[in-house]
DRENROMI-597821 format. One record per residue: x, y, z of N, C-alpha, C in turn. Coordinates in nm, 2 decimals. Example, Ala and Ser with C-alpha at 12.3 -4.5 7.8 and 13.67 -1.06 7.14 Angstrom:
BEGIN
R     n.u     n.v     n.w    ca.u    ca.v    ca.w     c.u     c.v     c.w
R    1.32   -0.57    0.78    1.23   -0.45    0.78    1.32   -0.33    0.78
R    1.28   -0.22    0.71    1.37   -0.11    0.71    1.29    0.00    0.79
! end
This chain:
BEGIN
R     n.u     n.v     n.w    ca.u    ca.v    ca.w     c.u     c.v     c.w
R    8.22    3.02   -1.13    8.26    3.16   -1.08    8.15    3.26   -1.10
R    8.09    3.27   -1.22    7.98    3.36   -1.24    7.86    3.32   -1.16
R    7.83    3.19   -1.14    7.72    3.15   -1.05    7.73    3.20   -0.91
R    7.86    3.20   -0.86    7.89    3.25   -0.72    7.85    3.40   -0.71
R    7.90    3.48   -0.81    7.87    3.62   -0.80    7.72    3.65   -0.82
R    7.65    3.57   -0.90    7.51    3.58   -0.91    7.44    3.56   -0.78
R    7.47    3.45   -0.71    7.41    3.42   -0.58    7.45    3.52   -0.48
R    7.57    3.58   -0.49    7.61    3.68   -0.39    7.52    3.81   -0.41
R    7.50    3.84   -0.54    7.42    3.96   -0.56    7.27    3.94   -0.51
R    7.22    3.82   -0.53    7.09    3.79   -0.49    7.08    3.80   -0.34
R    7.18    3.75   -0.27    7.18    3.75   -0.13    7.19    3.90   -0.08
R    7.27    3.98   -0.14    7.28    4.12   -0.10    7.15    4.19   -0.13
R    7.08    4.16   -0.24    6.95    4.22   -0.27    6.84    4.18   -0.16
R    6.84    4.05   -0.13    6.75    4.01   -0.03    6.77    4.07    0.11
R    6.91    4.08    0.15    6.94    4.14    0.27    6.90    4.29    0.27
R    6.92    4.36    0.16    6.88    4.50    0.15    6.73    4.52    0.17
R    6.66    4.43    0.10    6.51    4.44    0.11    6.47    4.42    0.26
R    6.53    4.32    0.32    6.50    4.29    0.46    6.53    4.41    0.55
R    6.65    4.47    0.53    6.69    4.59    0.61    6.59    4.71    0.58
R    6.55    4.72    0.45    6.46    4.83    0.42    6.32    4.82    0.49
R    6.27    4.69    0.48    6.14    4.66    0.54    6.15    4.69    0.69
R    6.27    4.65    0.75    6.29    4.66    0.90    6.29    4.81    0.93
R    6.36    4.89    0.85    6.37    5.03    0.87    6.23    5.10    0.86
R    6.15    5.05    0.76    6.01    5.11    0.74    5.93    5.08    0.86
R    5.94    4.95    0.91    5.86    4.91    1.02    5.90    4.99    1.15
R    6.03    5.01    1.16    6.08    5.08    1.27    6.04    5.23    1.28
R    6.03    5.29    1.16    5.99    5.43    1.15    5.84    5.45    1.17
R    5.76    5.34    1.13    5.62    5.36    1.14    5.56    5.33    1.28
R    5.64    5.27    1.37    5.59    5.23    1.50    5.58    5.36    1.59
R    5.50    5.35    1.69    5.48    5.46    1.78    5.60    5.48    1.87
R    5.66    5.61    1.86    5.77    5.63    1.94    5.76    5.77    2.00
R    5.82    5.79    2.12    5.81    5.92    2.19    5.92    6.01    2.13
R    6.03    5.96    2.08    6.14    6.05    2.03    6.18    5.99    1.89
R    6.23    6.08    1.81    6.28    6.04    1.68    6.43    6.01    1.69
R    6.48    5.93    1.60    6.63    5.91    1.60    6.70    6.03    1.55
R    6.83    6.04    1.57    6.90    6.16    1.53    6.90    6.18    1.38
R    6.91    6.07    1.30    6.90    6.09    1.15    6.77    6.15    1.11
R    6.66    6.09    1.17    6.53    6.14    1.14    6.51    6.28    1.18
R    6.56    6.31    1.30    6.55    6.45    1.35    6.62    6.55    1.26
R    6.74    6.51    1.22    6.82    6.59    1.13    6.75    6.62    1.00
R    6.70    6.51    0.94    6.63    6.53    0.81    6.51    6.62    0.83
R    6.43    6.59    0.94    6.31    6.68    0.96    6.35    6.82    0.98
R    6.45    6.85    1.06    6.49    6.99    1.08    6.54    7.06    0.96
R    6.62    6.98    0.88    6.67    7.04    0.75    6.56    7.07    0.66
R    6.46    6.98    0.65    6.35    7.00    0.56    6.27    7.12    0.60
R    6.24    7.13    0.73    6.16    7.24    0.78    6.23    7.37    0.76
R    6.37    7.38    0.77    6.44    7.50    0.75    6.44    7.54    0.61
R    6.45    7.44    0.52    6.45    7.47    0.37    6.31    7.52    0.33
R    6.20    7.46    0.39    6.07    7.51    0.36    6.04    7.65    0.41
R    6.10    7.68    0.52    6.09    7.82    0.58    6.15    7.92    0.49
R    6.27    7.88    0.44    6.34    7.97    0.35    6.26    8.01    0.22
R    6.20    7.91    0.17    6.12    7.93    0.04    5.98    7.98    0.07
R    5.92    7.94    0.18    5.78    7.98    0.21    5.76    8.12    0.24
R    5.85    8.18    0.32    5.84    8.32    0.36    5.84    8.41    0.24
R    5.93    8.40    0.15    5.92    8.49    0.03    5.80    8.47   -0.05
R    5.76    8.34   -0.06    5.64    8.31   -0.14    5.51    8.37   -0.07
R    5.50    8.36    0.06    5.39    8.42    0.13    5.39    8.57    0.12
R    5.51    8.63    0.12    5.53    8.78    0.11    5.48    8.82   -0.02
R    5.52    8.75   -0.13    5.48    8.79   -0.26    5.33    8.78   -0.28
R    5.27    8.66   -0.23    5.13    8.64   -0.24    5.05    8.74   -0.17
R    5.10    8.77   -0.04    5.03    8.87    0.04    5.03    9.01   -0.03
R    5.15    9.04   -0.09    5.16    9.17   -0.16    5.05    9.19   -0.27
R    5.04    9.08   -0.36    4.95    9.09   -0.47    4.80    9.09   -0.41
R    4.78    9.01   -0.30    4.65    9.01   -0.24    4.61    9.15   -0.19
R    4.71    9.22   -0.13    4.68    9.35   -0.08    4.65    9.45   -0.19
R    4.73    9.43   -0.30    4.70    9.52   -0.42    4.56    9.50   -0.47
R    4.52    9.37   -0.48    4.38    9.34   -0.52    4.28    9.40   -0.43
R    4.30    9.38   -0.30    4.20    9.44   -0.20    4.20    9.59   -0.21
R    4.32    9.65   -0.24    4.32    9.80   -0.25    4.24    9.84   -0.38
R    4.26    9.77   -0.48    4.18    9.80   -0.61    4.03    9.79   -0.59
R    3.99    9.68   -0.52    3.85    9.66   -0.49    3.80    9.77   -0.40
R    3.88    9.81   -0.30    3.83    9.92   -0.21    3.82   10.05   -0.29
R    3.91   10.07   -0.38    3.90   10.19   -0.47    3.77   10.19   -0.55
R    3.74   10.08   -0.61    3.62   10.07   -0.70    3.50   10.09   -0.61
R    3.49   10.02   -0.50    3.38   10.03   -0.41    3.36   10.18   -0.36
R    3.47   10.24   -0.33    3.46   10.38   -0.28    3.41   10.47   -0.39
R    3.45   10.44   -0.52    3.41   10.52   -0.63    3.26   10.50   -0.65
R    3.21   10.38   -0.64    3.07   10.36   -0.66    2.99   10.42   -0.54
R    3.04   10.41   -0.42    2.97   10.48   -0.31    2.96   10.63   -0.32
R    3.07   10.69   -0.37    3.07   10.83   -0.40    2.97   10.87   -0.50
R    2.96   10.79   -0.60    2.85   10.81   -0.71    2.71   10.81   -0.65
R    2.69   10.70   -0.57    2.56   10.69   -0.50    2.53   10.80   -0.41
R    2.64   10.84   -0.34    2.62   10.95   -0.24    2.59   11.08   -0.31
R    2.65   11.11   -0.43    2.62   11.22   -0.51    2.47   11.22   -0.55
R    2.43   11.10   -0.59    2.29   11.08   -0.64    2.19   11.10   -0.52
R    2.23   11.05   -0.40    2.15   11.07   -0.28    2.14   11.21   -0.24
R    2.25   11.28   -0.25    2.25   11.43   -0.22    2.15   11.50   -0.31
R    2.16   11.47   -0.44    2.07   11.53   -0.54    1.92   11.50   -0.51
R    1.90   11.37   -0.48    1.76   11.33   -0.44    1.71   11.40   -0.32
R    1.80   11.42   -0.22    1.76   11.49   -0.10    1.73   11.63   -0.13
R    1.81   11.69   -0.21    1.78   11.83   -0.25    1.65   11.84   -0.33
R    1.62   11.75   -0.42    1.49   11.75   -0.49    1.38   11.74   -0.40
R    1.39   11.65   -0.30    1.28   11.63   -0.20    1.26   11.75   -0.12
R    1.36   11.82   -0.08    1.35   11.94    0.00    1.28   12.05   -0.08
R    1.32   12.06   -0.21    1.26   12.16   -0.30    1.11   12.13   -0.32
R    1.08   12.00   -0.35    0.94   11.97   -0.37    0.86   11.99   -0.24
R    0.92   11.96   -0.13    0.85   11.99    0.00    0.82   12.14    0.02
R    0.92   12.22   -0.01    0.91   12.36    0.00    0.80   12.41   -0.10
R    0.80   12.36   -0.23    0.71   12.40   -0.33    0.57   12.36   -0.28
R    0.55   12.24   -0.23    0.42   12.19   -0.19    0.37   12.27   -0.08
R    0.45   12.31    0.02    0.41   12.39    0.13    0.36   12.53    0.08
R    0.44   12.59   -0.01    0.40   12.72   -0.06    0.27   12.72   -0.14
R    0.25   12.61   -0.22    0.13   12.60   -0.29    0.01   12.58   -0.20
R    0.03   12.51   -0.09   -0.08   12.49    0.00   -0.11   12.62    0.07
R   -0.01   12.69    0.10   -0.04   12.82    0.17   -0.11   12.92    0.07
R   -0.08   12.91   -0.06   -0.15   12.99   -0.16   -0.29   12.95   -0.17
R   -0.32   12.82   -0.17   -0.45   12.77   -0.19   -0.53   12.76   -0.06
R   -0.45   12.79    0.06   -0.51   12.78    0.19   -0.57   12.64    0.21
R   -0.50   12.54    0.17   -0.54   12.40    0.19   -0.43   12.32    0.26
R   -0.45   12.29    0.38   -0.35   12.22    0.46   -0.37   12.07    0.47
R   -0.50   12.02    0.45   -0.53   11.88    0.46   -0.48   11.81    0.34
R   -0.44   11.68    0.35   -0.41   11.60    0.24   -0.43   11.45    0.28
R   -0.47   11.37    0.18   -0.50   11.23    0.20   -0.38   11.15    0.25
R   -0.26   11.21    0.23   -0.14   11.13    0.27   -0.08   11.18    0.40
R   -0.14   11.28    0.47   -0.10   11.33    0.59   -0.14   11.23    0.71
R   -0.04   11.19    0.79   -0.07   11.11    0.90    0.04   11.13    1.01
R    0.00   11.09    1.13    0.09   11.10    1.25    0.12   10.95    1.29
R    0.25   10.91    1.29    0.29   10.78    1.33    0.30   10.77    1.49
R    0.26   10.66    1.54    0.27   10.62    1.68    0.35   10.50    1.69
R    0.47   10.51    1.75    0.56   10.40    1.77    0.51   10.30    1.86
R    0.53   10.17    1.83    0.48   10.06    1.92    0.57    9.94    1.90
R    0.57    9.85    2.01    0.65    9.73    2.01    0.56    9.61    2.02
R    0.59    9.51    1.95    0.51    9.38    1.96    0.54    9.31    2.09
R    0.44    9.28    2.17    0.46    9.22    2.30    0.40    9.08    2.30
R    0.32    9.04    2.20    0.26    8.91    2.20    0.21    8.86    2.07
R    0.23    8.73    2.05    0.18    8.66    1.93    0.14    8.52    1.96
R    0.02    8.48    1.92   -0.03    8.35    1.95    0.03    8.25    1.84
R    0.10    8.15    1.88    0.16    8.06    1.78    0.06    7.99    1.69
R   -0.06    7.97    1.74   -0.17    7.91    1.66   -0.23    8.01    1.56
R   -0.21    8.14    1.58   -0.26    8.24    1.49   -0.15    8.34    1.46
R   -0.03    8.29    1.43    0.09    8.37    1.41    0.07    8.46    1.29
R    0.01    8.41    1.19   -0.01    8.49    1.06   -0.14    8.57    1.06
R   -0.20    8.58    1.18   -0.33    8.66    1.18   -0.33    8.78    1.28
R   -0.28    8.76    1.40   -0.29    8.86    1.50   -0.16    8.88    1.57
R   -0.14    9.00    1.63   -0.03    9.03    1.72   -0.08    9.14    1.81
R   -0.01    9.15    1.93   -0.05    9.25    2.03    0.07    9.35    2.05
R    0.03    9.48    2.05    0.14    9.58    2.07    0.12    9.65    2.21
R    0.22    9.73    2.25    0.22    9.79    2.38    0.16    9.93    2.38
R    0.08    9.97    2.28    0.01   10.10    2.28   -0.14   10.07    2.27
R   -0.21   10.16    2.35   -0.36   10.14    2.35   -0.43   10.27    2.34
R   -0.55   10.27    2.40   -0.64   10.38    2.39   -0.58   10.51    2.46
R   -0.50   10.48    2.56   -0.44   10.60    2.63   -0.34   10.67    2.54
R   -0.29   10.60    2.44   -0.19   10.66    2.35   -0.26   10.71    2.22
R   -0.39   10.71    2.22   -0.46   10.76    2.10   -0.49   10.65    1.99
R   -0.46   10.53    2.02   -0.49   10.42    1.93   -0.64   10.39    1.92
R   -0.69   10.38    1.79   -0.83   10.35    1.77   -0.85   10.24    1.67
R   -0.96   10.18    1.68   -0.99   10.07    1.59   -0.98   10.11    1.44
R   -0.93   10.02    1.36   -0.92   10.03    1.21   -0.80   10.12    1.17
R   -0.72   10.17    1.26   -0.60   10.25    1.22   -0.51   10.16    1.15
R   -0.44   10.21    1.05   -0.34   10.14    0.97   -0.21   10.11    1.06
R   -0.15   10.00    1.03   -0.02    9.96    1.10    0.08    9.93    1.00
R    0.20    9.99    1.01    0.31    9.97    0.91    0.44    9.94    0.98
R    0.53    9.89    0.90    0.67    9.88    0.95    0.75    9.97    0.85
R    0.88    9.96    0.86    0.97   10.04    0.78    0.96   10.00    0.63
R    0.91    9.87    0.61    0.90    9.82    0.47    0.76    9.82    0.41
R    0.66    9.86    0.49    0.53    9.87    0.43    0.42    9.83    0.52
R    0.29    9.83    0.47    0.17    9.81    0.55    0.17    9.66    0.59
R    0.13    9.64    0.72    0.11    9.50    0.77   -0.03    9.47    0.81
R   -0.11    9.57    0.84   -0.25    9.54    0.88   -0.32    9.66    0.94
R   -0.41    9.63    1.03   -0.49    9.74    1.09   -0.52    9.70    1.23
R   -0.56    9.80    1.31   -0.60    9.78    1.45   -0.73    9.71    1.46
R   -0.74    9.59    1.52   -0.86    9.51    1.52   -0.94    9.55    1.65
R   -0.87    9.57    1.76   -0.94    9.61    1.88   -0.84    9.68    1.97
R   -0.89    9.76    2.07   -0.80    9.83    2.16   -0.84    9.81    2.30
R   -0.75    9.82    2.39   -0.77    9.83    2.54   -0.70    9.95    2.59
R   -0.70    9.97    2.72   -0.64   10.09    2.78   -0.49   10.10    2.74
R   -0.42    9.99    2.75   -0.27   10.00    2.73   -0.22    9.91    2.62
R   -0.30    9.83    2.56   -0.26    9.74    2.45   -0.36    9.75    2.34
R   -0.31    9.70    2.22   -0.40    9.69    2.10   -0.37    9.56    2.03
R   -0.48    9.50    1.97   -0.46    9.38    1.89   -0.46    9.42    1.74
R   -0.36    9.37    1.66   -0.34    9.41    1.52   -0.38    9.29    1.44
R   -0.47    9.31    1.34   -0.50    9.21    1.24   -0.41    9.22    1.12
R   -0.33    9.12    1.09   -0.24    9.13    0.98   -0.31    9.11    0.84
R   -0.24    9.16    0.74   -0.30    9.14    0.60   -0.29    8.99    0.56
R   -0.21    8.91    0.63   -0.20    8.77    0.59   -0.31    8.69    0.66
R   -0.40    8.75    0.74   -0.51    8.68    0.80   -0.61    8.64    0.69
R   -0.66    8.52    0.70   -0.76    8.48    0.61   -0.90    8.53    0.65
R   -0.92    8.66    0.63   -1.04    8.72    0.67   -1.10    8.80    0.55
R   -1.22    8.75    0.49   -1.27    8.81    0.37   -1.32    8.96    0.39
R   -1.34    9.00    0.52   -1.38    9.14    0.55   -1.26    9.23    0.56
R   -1.14    9.18    0.55   -1.02    9.26    0.56   -0.99    9.32    0.42
R   -1.06    9.43    0.39   -1.04    9.50    0.26   -0.98    9.64    0.27
R   -0.89    9.67    0.18   -0.82    9.79    0.18   -0.82    9.85    0.04
R   -0.86    9.98    0.03   -0.86   10.05   -0.10   -0.72   10.07   -0.14
R   -0.68   10.04   -0.27   -0.54   10.05   -0.31   -0.53   10.10   -0.45
R   -0.42   10.15   -0.49   -0.39   10.19   -0.63   -0.26   10.14   -0.67
R   -0.24   10.12   -0.80   -0.12   10.07   -0.86   -0.05   10.19   -0.93
R    0.08   10.21   -0.89    0.16   10.31   -0.94    0.27   10.26   -1.04
R    0.32   10.35   -1.12    0.43   10.31   -1.21    0.40   10.30   -1.35
R    0.28   10.30   -1.39    0.24   10.29   -1.53    0.20   10.43   -1.59
R    0.14   10.42   -1.71    0.09   10.55   -1.77   -0.03   10.60   -1.70
R   -0.11   10.51   -1.64   -0.23   10.55   -1.57   -0.23   10.49   -1.43
R   -0.31   10.54   -1.35   -0.33   10.49   -1.21   -0.46   10.41   -1.21
R   -0.45   10.28   -1.16   -0.56   10.19   -1.15   -0.59   10.16   -1.00
R   -0.72   10.15   -0.97   -0.76   10.13   -0.83   -0.82    9.99   -0.82
R   -0.81    9.94   -0.70   -0.87    9.81   -0.66   -0.87    9.79   -0.51
R   -0.90    9.67   -0.47   -0.90    9.65   -0.32   -0.82    9.53   -0.29
R   -0.75    9.54   -0.18   -0.68    9.42   -0.12   -0.77    9.33   -0.05
R   -0.79    9.21   -0.11   -0.89    9.12   -0.05   -0.83    8.98   -0.05
R   -0.79    8.93    0.07   -0.74    8.80    0.08   -0.59    8.78    0.07
R   -0.55    8.66    0.10   -0.40    8.63    0.10   -0.39    8.48    0.06
R   -0.30    8.46   -0.04   -0.26    8.33   -0.08   -0.16    8.27    0.01
R   -0.20    8.19    0.10   -0.10    8.14    0.20    0.01    8.05    0.15
R   -0.03    7.97    0.04    0.08    7.88   -0.02    0.18    7.96   -0.09
R    0.15    8.07   -0.16    0.24    8.15   -0.23    0.29    8.27   -0.16
R    0.23    8.30   -0.04    0.26    8.41    0.04    0.25    8.54   -0.03
R    0.13    8.56   -0.10    0.11    8.67   -0.19   -0.03    8.73   -0.15
R   -0.04    8.87   -0.15   -0.16    8.93   -0.13   -0.24    8.94   -0.26
R   -0.38    8.95   -0.25   -0.46    8.95   -0.37   -0.52    9.09   -0.38
R   -0.50    9.16   -0.49   -0.57    9.28   -0.52   -0.67    9.26   -0.63
R   -0.80    9.27   -0.59   -0.91    9.24   -0.68   -0.98    9.37   -0.73
R   -1.08    9.35   -0.82   -1.16    9.46   -0.88   -1.08    9.56   -0.96
R   -0.97    9.51   -1.02   -0.89    9.59   -1.12   -0.96    9.59   -1.25
R   -0.98    9.70   -1.32   -1.05    9.70   -1.45   -0.98    9.60   -1.55
R   -1.07    9.54   -1.63   -1.02    9.43   -1.72   -0.92    9.49   -1.82
R   -0.94    9.62   -1.86   -0.86    9.68   -1.97   -0.73    9.74   -1.91
R   -0.71    9.73   -1.78   -0.59    9.79   -1.72   -0.47    9.72   -1.76
R   -0.36    9.79   -1.80   -0.24    9.74   -1.84   -0.14    9.74   -1.72
R   -0.14    9.63   -1.65   -0.05    9.61   -1.53    0.07    9.53   -1.56
R    0.19    9.58   -1.52    0.31    9.52   -1.54    0.37    9.47   -1.41
R    0.46    9.37   -1.43    0.53    9.31   -1.31    0.61    9.42   -1.24
R    0.62    9.41   -1.11    0.70    9.50   -1.02    0.64    9.64   -1.01
R    0.52    9.66   -1.06    0.46    9.79   -1.03    0.42    9.80   -0.88
R    0.44    9.92   -0.83    0.42    9.94   -0.68    0.27    9.96   -0.65
R    0.23    9.90   -0.55    0.09    9.91   -0.50    0.09    9.98   -0.37
R    0.00   10.09   -0.36    0.00   10.17   -0.23   -0.15   10.19   -0.20
R   -0.17   10.23   -0.07   -0.30   10.27   -0.03   -0.35   10.39   -0.11
R   -0.48   10.39   -0.14   -0.53   10.50   -0.22   -0.58   10.62   -0.14
R   -0.61   10.59   -0.01   -0.66   10.70    0.08   -0.81   10.73    0.06
R   -0.87   10.66   -0.03   -1.01   10.68   -0.06   -1.11   10.59    0.02
R   -1.05   10.50    0.10   -1.13   10.41    0.18   -1.19   10.48    0.30
R   -1.14   10.60    0.33   -1.19   10.67    0.44   -1.12   10.64    0.57
R   -1.03   10.54    0.58   -0.96   10.50    0.70   -0.81   10.52    0.69
R   -0.75   10.46    0.59   -0.61   10.46    0.58   -0.56   10.59    0.50
R   -0.45   10.65    0.54   -0.40   10.76    0.46   -0.35   10.71    0.33
R   -0.33   10.80    0.24   -0.28   10.77    0.10   -0.13   10.75    0.10
R   -0.08   10.66    0.02    0.06   10.65   -0.01    0.14   10.55    0.08
R    0.07   10.47    0.16    0.14   10.37    0.24    0.17   10.25    0.15
R    0.30   10.21    0.14    0.34   10.10    0.05    0.28    9.97    0.09
R    0.23    9.89    0.00    0.17    9.76    0.03    0.26    9.65   -0.03
R    0.29    9.66   -0.15    0.38    9.55   -0.22    0.40    9.58   -0.36
R    0.45    9.48   -0.43    0.47    9.49   -0.58    0.40    9.38   -0.65
R    0.36    9.41   -0.77    0.29    9.31   -0.86    0.38    9.20   -0.90
R    0.33    9.08   -0.88    0.40    8.96   -0.92    0.34    8.90   -1.05
R    0.20    8.90   -1.04    0.13    8.83   -1.15   -0.01    8.89   -1.16
R   -0.07    8.90   -1.28   -0.20    8.95   -1.30   -0.28    8.85   -1.38
R   -0.40    8.81   -1.33   -0.48    8.71   -1.40   -0.63    8.76   -1.40
R   -0.71    8.72   -1.50   -0.85    8.76   -1.50   -0.92    8.69   -1.38
R   -1.03    8.76   -1.34   -1.10    8.70   -1.23   -1.19    8.59   -1.28
R   -1.27    8.52   -1.19   -1.34    8.40   -1.23   -1.45    8.43   -1.33
R   -1.50    8.55   -1.34   -1.60    8.59   -1.43   -1.55    8.66   -1.56
R   -1.42    8.69   -1.56   -1.36    8.76   -1.67   -1.40    8.90   -1.69
R   -1.46    8.97   -1.59   -1.50    9.11   -1.60   -1.39    9.20   -1.54
R   -1.31    9.15   -1.45   -1.21    9.23   -1.38   -1.08    9.15   -1.38
R   -0.98    9.21   -1.32   -0.85    9.14   -1.31   -0.81    9.13   -1.16
R   -0.73    9.03   -1.13   -0.68    9.01   -0.99   -0.53    9.01   -1.00
R   -0.46    9.10   -0.92   -0.32    9.10   -0.92   -0.27    9.04   -0.79
R   -0.16    8.96   -0.80   -0.10    8.90   -0.69    0.02    8.98   -0.65
R    0.03    9.02   -0.52    0.14    9.11   -0.48    0.23    9.05   -0.38
R    0.36    9.08   -0.40    0.46    9.04   -0.29    0.46    9.15   -0.19
R    0.42    9.12   -0.07    0.42    9.22    0.04    0.56    9.29    0.06
R    0.56    9.42    0.08    0.69    9.48    0.12    0.73    9.45    0.26
R    0.64    9.42    0.35    0.68    9.39    0.48    0.68    9.24    0.50
R    0.76    9.20    0.60    0.77    9.06    0.64    0.67    9.03    0.75
R    0.56    8.95    0.72    0.46    8.93    0.82    0.51    8.83    0.93
R    0.61    8.75    0.90    0.65    8.65    1.00    0.74    8.71    1.11
R    0.83    8.80    1.08    0.92    8.85    1.17    0.89    9.00    1.19
R    0.82    9.03    1.30    0.78    9.17    1.33    0.81    9.20    1.47
R    0.88    9.31    1.50    0.91    9.34    1.63    0.87    9.49    1.67
R    0.89    9.58    1.57    0.85    9.72    1.60    0.76    9.76    1.48
R    0.66    9.84    1.52    0.56    9.88    1.42    0.53   10.03    1.45
R    0.46   10.09    1.35    0.40   10.22    1.37    0.25   10.22    1.34
R    0.18   10.27    1.43    0.03   10.29    1.41    0.01   10.42    1.35
R   -0.06   10.42    1.23   -0.08   10.55    1.16   -0.21   10.61    1.19
R   -0.20   10.73    1.24   -0.32   10.81    1.27   -0.34   10.91    1.16
R   -0.45   10.89    1.09   -0.48   10.98    0.97   -0.52   11.12    1.02
R   -0.46   11.22    0.96   -0.49   11.36    1.01   -0.62   11.42    0.94
R   -0.64   11.38    0.81   -0.76   11.43    0.75   -0.88   11.37    0.81
R   -0.99   11.45    0.81   -1.12   11.41    0.86   -1.17   11.29    0.78
R   -1.21   11.18    0.86   -1.26   11.06    0.79   -1.40   11.07    0.75
R   -1.44   11.04    0.63   -1.58   11.05    0.58   -1.66   10.94    0.64
R   -1.79   10.96    0.64   -1.88   10.85    0.68   -1.92   10.77    0.56
R   -1.86   10.65    0.54   -1.88   10.58    0.42   -2.02   10.52    0.42
R   -2.09   10.51    0.53   -2.22   10.47    0.54   -2.32   10.56    0.46
R   -2.29   10.69    0.48   -2.37   10.79    0.40   -2.35   10.78    0.25
R   -2.23   10.74    0.21   -2.20   10.72    0.07   -2.29   10.60    0.01
R   -2.30   10.50    0.09   -2.37   10.38    0.05   -2.52   10.41    0.05
R   -2.57   10.49    0.15   -2.71   10.53    0.15   -2.75   10.61    0.02
R   -2.66   10.71   -0.01   -2.68   10.79   -0.12   -2.69   10.71   -0.25
R   -2.60   10.61   -0.26   -2.59   10.53   -0.38   -2.72   10.45   -0.39
R   -2.77   10.39   -0.28   -2.89   10.31   -0.28   -3.01   10.40   -0.32
R   -3.01   10.53   -0.27   -3.12   10.61   -0.31   -3.12   10.64   -0.46
R   -3.00   10.66   -0.51   -2.99   10.69   -0.66   -3.04   10.57   -0.74
R   -3.01   10.45   -0.69   -3.06   10.33   -0.76   -3.21   10.31   -0.75
! end
């Protein structure tokens, strides 16, 4: 009798396994429509999920909106602080401009090394083979463009006018590997002002070279380098770049500073040609006088 019940249970277990496997196989096969039990279970599950998900999403959205509101408040507070500082800076600039104008009227001196007139221009051509050397703009001699005028963007100096035609001009970039492309510059931001010349470009590091800096000069990283205005061509105060590294020159008599340019030499669309207002000196006469003294 016990053996019979044992066999019966085994048979029931095997039949149940077979039915389960059959149901699994039936449910996994591709079908266009679900059976009504499956449809009932699916609809019930979806309804229950909807009941719980909507309040959960509402709560999560509420806290997310509170967080966004807090971030907006903090950002607004920071922007107001910056705006107050900008307003103060603008007021200081206006006051300094007014004071400068009054002092010049008193001294009857209107010329300044930093005075210039910008001429807007658009880049209309670049040779892919000389991309880092030359570009062509849509302003020429008829617009008052002359050879050796400085060319800048909103971020800083990019080069000078190499040649002009009636309606176009060719610009030589500071990134051009030309040893004759020299610019008189000065380093700002320290206790003293030091002078040197921009000579050359490190193509691998994409850095300008400022040479002839006195060996005893104390130059720090991120100090601003600008045109000095003493070269006779460029006006004073045009930003060139910031100091990245300073090393002794090959003879150990001077220092060379590597500068990160303020302008992007690769992507240039709009430029300004700078027309210096102060009378340009004849540097040739300065050389002759020096040779006579020697």
